[in-house]
N, C-alpha and C positions, 0 to 999 in steps of 0.2 A: 856676535862672529865666532863661526865653528873653536871647537876646540881643535886646538893644533896634539899630532898622534909622533907616540916618537918615530923615528925612523929604524924602519924595522928589518934586520936577514932574511933572504930568502925568503930561507927554511922555517923561519917564524912566523913568519908572512902567510904560509902555506897555512903551519898549523890553525894561525886565529882567525882567516878562509874559511877552515875545513869546520872547524869550534859549530860559527857562527849554520852556515848554510844546514848543520848537520841539531845545532840547537831548534832554528825554522821546522827543519822537518820533525822533530820530536815533541817539538809545543803543537803545533797543525794538529799531530797523532794523539796524541794523549793531554794537551793544554796541560794545567797550575798541577796536574799529580807526576809531569813532566820530574826525573831529579839528574843532578847534574851529575852524576855517575853512568845513568847513561846517555847524556848529551859524551860525556869524553869518550865511552865504548862505538857509540854509534861514527865517534869523527879520528878514530883512527891513535887516539893521542889517551896519557895518562889522565888521571884524574891533578898529580901540580905544573902540569903544561897547562887546563884549565887555567886552575884556580895563580899562573902565573900572570896572564892573561888577561883575566876576570877576578875581580878579585872579591867576585858573590855574584848570587843569580838576578838582581837586578841591572847589575851593571851588564850583565849577559843577556839580559832580553830589553838592554838598551839597544846594544848596541846591534843585536837583531831586528827592535823597528827598523833603523837607520838602515839598514842592510835593506831591507821587504820597502822602505819610502823607496830607493834609491833602484830598487830596477824597475819601479808602476813608474819612474820617473821614467827610469830609462825605454824601458818599453810605449811610452807616451810619447816620445818624440822620437823614437829612431817611425813610431805608427805615423806620425804625422808629417816627418822628413820621404815616408817610403811610400807612401799612398795617393797617390792619384785622385785618390775615390776621396771623400772626406767621411761622407759616409762609413765607407770599409774601413776607412783611420777607423775613427769613432770605437765601429766589431771589434777586431782587433787589437785595442787594446783594450777592452771589455775580456774577451775571452783568455788573453793574457793574465788578465789582472784574478780573473772565478783561476785559472793555474797557481796562481801563488795562497790561494784557499784564505784570503783578508777576512773573513767573513768568522772564519776556525780560532784568528788571530785577536779578533778584536780588542774580549774583553779582557784576555791577558793581558793586554800593553796598556790598555784605559787605566785597570789597576797595576802595573809594575811603573810607569815612566811620566818624566817630569813635565804636561807636555810646555814649558816653557821655558826649557830647558836649549839654550841656543843652537845643540846640532839637530835637536828635532825642529824647532822652529825651523831651518835652513830647507831642512831636509823637506818639511813638512809643503813648503813654503812656494816649494822647487814643482814639487808634485803635485798642488792646486793649478799655477797658472803653464804646466803642461798640457790641466785636463781641460781647464778654464779656454788653452787652444783648439782646443778637437774641438767640443762643441758651440765652438765659436762659429770656428770650419761647416763646421757640418749645418748649425747654421742655415750658414751663408751662402752653402750652396742646394738652402732648401729640401734637403732633404730631410732635416729634423724640428719635429715639432716645435714652431713658439712657445710653449707657457713649463715647457722644464728648462734644467740645466743642472750646476755640474752636484749641485748638492745629490737630488733625488738618482743623475747616476750615480754618485758613488757609495748612496744610505743605500741605495740593489743591488749591488756589488756585493756588499758588508753581509745582509739578509741572504744572498743568495747563497752563498759559498759559507755559510756559518753550519754546522755539521746538526742530521737532526738530535730529540733528545736521544738520552742512552748511547749507548757506545755499542761497539763491534757492527754500526753500520755499512757493511761490505760496499754497495751498491750506491751512497749516497756520488762517491765521484760520476758514479756512470751520467748522475741526473742535468746535475751541475749543468756544463755546459747547454745543453737543451731545453734550460730554463734561462739562462742569460741569452742564449737566442731568443725566447716568446718575449722576455722581460725589452731588448733592441726593435725586436717587430714594433714594436708598442710606441717606441717612439719618432718611429715614421712617419713623416709629412704623406701624405693631410694623415688627422686626428682622425679615429674611429668615435672620440670621442670627448666628453668633458671632466678635464683631471676637478675635480673638488681641491677645495684651498686652493695657494701659489707653489712656483719651484722652489725649492729649493735650495738657496740662492750658497754661498763661498761661505759667509759668515754662519747664516744658521748653523752649515759643517759641519763648518770650527766650535759651535758653540754644542752641539751633537756627537763630536767626530765616537760613531763606533760603536756611539749608547743604544745603536737596530732602536 
């Protein structure tokens, strides 16, 4: 069961949401070198306000994780509901996930959160179910090759959205959607080659999520 949160005033809720959004942006850009001072500056709040909402860095990162997982699940569910073509729905979700730059956050999340926390289990489970439905619908339509599974998609998205080694790669974002599209083309039926190994299931993904 998810941990209940106290009801916040509207202005306090806006501050909290701004801090989480600013933290996600800063963590994508700077990784574990991001300071809480920088996050507060980006959110337009004082340090005292940040600490009033989040006791420490770990708590903030946990809430950023839940924020990202929730947005990804929203994207998957909307794509499934709104796109009449099942593979187009899968494409839409994949490009939305690329915009979240999940690969830039995976290592940090894996090192900073407790995967057994009830909130994280619930959010991750919702995302898993939503993406599984996208995969199953695309497979049922005959457009998705038969030898891939949810884990193949999610691991590839984490890898393709992970920044290149080094700092200041200004051109990286320009290639992300191009390479995601190339990967998606490789998922289409009929398959052009035989894949080594076996499809990455949800269980395999849970064992190695974000491990790259």
